[in-house]
N, C-alpha and C positions, 0 to 999 in steps of 0.2 A: 504493500500500500504506500509506503514511503516513496518508492521509486515512481509510482504513478502520480503521487502528489507533486513531486519535484518536476516531473515532466509537464504537469498541468501549469505549474508556475512558470516554467520556461516558455510555454506557449503564450502566457499572458504578458511577459516582459520582452519578448523577442522584438516586437515592433513598436513598443510603447514606452517612452521615457517616463510618463506619469505612473504607469503600472510598476515600473522598476523602482521608482522612488517610494511608491506606496508599500512595496514589499520591504524595502530597507527600513522605512520609518516604523513599520509594525514589528520590527525585530527579526525580520527574515534573514538578514545577513548572519547574525549570530547562530540562528537555527541551522542554517546550511553549513556553517563552519563546524558545528558540532556533528553534523551528519557526515562530513568528510572523514571523520575518524570513527565512523561506525564499524562495528565488527562484520557487517554484511558488505562484501566487496561491491556488489551491484549498487547498493545505496551510496556507498562512498564514492564510486566513480561517477555516478549520476550527479551527486552533489558537486563534485569538481567541475563537471561540465556546466553546471548552473553558475558556479563562481565565475567561470570564464565568460559566460554570457552577461552576468551582472556588471562586470568590470571591463567590458570591451569598449567602453567610452567613459567620459567624465561625469555622467549624470549623477552618480552617487559617490563622487570622489572623496567626500569626507569620511566615508566608511571604509576606504582602502587604507589599511593600517599595517604596521609590522606584525600585529597579531594574526592578520589574515595570511601573511606570508608564513608565519610560524605554524599555523594549522595545516597549510599545504605541505610544508616541509615535514611535519610529523607524519602525514599520510604517505609521503614518498618513502620515508624511512621505514615505516611499518610494512609497506608493500615490498620493499627490497628484502627485509628480513623474512617475509613470508614466502615470496616467490622468486627471489634472486634478482629481480629487476623491477622497475617502477612502471606502472601503467602510464602511457603517454598522456592521458587526459589530465593527470595531476600536473605534469610538466607544462601542458598547454595553459592550464589555469594560472600557473606561476608566471608564465610568459606574458599573459594578459596583464597581470599586475605590474610586472617589471617594465613592460613596454609602455603602458599608459601612465604610469606613476613613477617617474625616475627617482623621486625621493626615497622610494622603498629599496632601491638598489644598494644603499649604503647602511641599511639597518643590520642589526646583529642577526636576526633570523635569515636575512639574505646571505650573510657570510656563513652561517651554520649549514645552509642548504648545499653549499658547494661540494663537500665530499660525496653527497648523494647524487649530485649531478655528474660527478666524475664516474661513480659506480654505474650510473645509467648509461653513460657513454661507453662503458666497457662491456656491460652485460645485456643491454637492451636491444630491442628490435631496431630496424632502420628508422622507423618513425619515432621511437623513443630516443634514439641517438640524435636525431635531428632536433628534437625538442630540447634535449639537454644542451646541445651545442648552441642553440638559440639563446637559452638562458645564460650560459656562460658568456656569450658574446654581449648580451645586454648588460651584464654586470661589468664587463670590461670597458664598456663605453663610458662608465662613470668614473673610472680610475683617474683620469687626468685632472678632475676637479674635486675629488672627494678628499677627506682628511687623510693624511699620510698613514696613520695607523690602520685605517680601513683598507686602503690600497694594499699595504703590506700583508695584512691578514688574508685578504681575498686572493691576492696574486700567489702567495705561498701555498694556500689551499688548492688553488687551481693548477699549480705547477705539477701536481700529481697526475694531471691529464697529459703531460708532455708526450710520453710514448704513444698514447692513444691518438693524439692529434697528428703526430708524425705518421702513424699508420693510415689515418684517414686521408692525409694529403697524398700519400702514395697509392693507396688501394681503395679508398672510400668512394662513394658517389661524387661525381664532379661538383655538384651543388654544395657539398660540404667544404670544399677546398679553400675558398676565399676566407671564410670565417675561421677555419682552423689555422690558416697562415697568420691572420691578423692576431689571433689569440697567442700563438707561439711567440710572436714578436714582442709581447709584453710580459712574458712569464720569466721569473728567475730560474736559473738552472746552473749546471756545472759542465764545464768543458773539460774533458779528459783526453789527453794526448799520450799515446803509447809509442815510444821510439823502439821499434822492434829489432831491427838489425841494419847493418850497412853492407854494401856489396862493392867489390872491386876497389877496396881501399888499400891499394898496393904501394909499396915503396921499394926502392932499389936494393936496400940491404935490410935484412931482419924483418920482424913483425912490427907494425905500428902499434902505438898505445893510444887507441882512438877513444874519443868522447865527444858528446854533443852538448852544445850550449843553446838553450831555448829562451827566446825573448818574446813577450807578448805585451803590447801596450806599455803602460807605466809600471807594470808589475816587476818585481826584482827578477833577474835572470835565474833560470834553473839549469842544472847540469846533470848529465848522466854519470854513472861510474866510468872509470877507465878500463877498457878491455884490450888485452894484448894477445889475442888468440889467432891473429892472422888477418887476411884481407876481407873477411866477412864477419866482423864482430857482432855478437848478439847481446844487446842490452836488455830488451824486453822490460823497459822501465816506463811507468805511467806517472804523469804529472797532471794535477787537477787545479782548475781555477773556478771559483764561484762568482757568479755575476747576478746582479739584481735584475738585469734584462739582457737579452742576447747581445753579443759583441758585434754589432753591425759595422761593417766596413773595416774591421780590424784585421791585421795581418800577423801571421806567426813567422818569426825569423829564426832559422836554425842554422848554426854553423857547426861543421864537423871538424874537429881539431885533432892534432897529433901531439902527444906528450913525449914521444920518443925523441931522443937527442939526434937520432939518425933520420934522414928523410925530411920531407916538407913538414912545416908546422901546421898547415891547414889543407884539408881535402876539398874545401869549397863550402858554399852556403846555399840555402834555398829559402825563398819567401813564399808563403802559402796563404791565400785568401780563405778564411774559415767560415764565411756566412752560410755556405751550402749545408754544412753539417747540422745546423739548427733545424732545418726542414726535414732532412733525411734521417737524422738520428745517429747514423754511423757511416763513416767514409774511411776507406783504407786504400792505400796505393803505394807505388814506388815513385819517389820524387828525386829527380836528377839534381846533383850538386853542381853548382856553377862556380868557376868556368868549367865547361865540358872538357873532357880529356882529349888531348891532341892525338894520342895514339892509344889503341886498345879500347875496350868497352868503357862507357861512362860510369862514373861513380854515382851511387844513389843510396837513398835511405828508404827503408820500409816503415811507414808510419800509419797509425790508426787514430782516427778522431771520433769522439763520441760526445753528443749533447744530450743530457738527461736531467732528471729531477733529483738524482742521487748525489 
């Protein structure tokens, strides 16, 4: 009966602003928020659809509050615990509130809903993923003007979605890609660079004592251990840098040096643009050291890059 009653109210307010206000002024908003957390899934989902309809414009804007967001967040959390993912209708109701009432994007319940949005992005159907992505994108739109502490709390919580966003950019539906890219460009993360090995680091006499020096932006230089095992030294050393936002336009400078008293003091250097790894998640390859060798094969380094939330 409750589902039937909600459907009847939906028909009343669908095309009538005055009916929508009458429902709100008679306490209907609180009633429907209570029904969202009903133990009956059908009643709960229908109530969420009603919330979306009530707040699809500014007719009853004074009733759109952080408590409304809190009630929907609770329903999303309960659904995830019960079914492993959230029904898309809860997320669409949340989107209606965040889209039409930007002030709600910086509230505590909006911040608290982010982990559930990330879970929905991971475990939900394509429709649920799209709704969760839309919610995260709406929150992101407020970050440039919201208080610093809210921005930090929300961006750190949303950074758990980094590997999911990278996957969606590469393998998700094309309509997801733009929002996923824009979100990634705002999230804090960690750049990890692994210097795996060198190739063709030869000298005329004896084995080189090779090491690499890594410079990134204004950070202090890092350095691998010294390896004296021959022309193909294996370092397999990882270095990590934490960023509040992706390092746009920054370049990594690596010089490969020789500590041995015999032979040349440097095997060359390489400069690498690192923007691409933010979108791809992981990039690996062989990078030629400059200047190139005048005789014999070129000297190179095998390097792996990773951008993640870890």
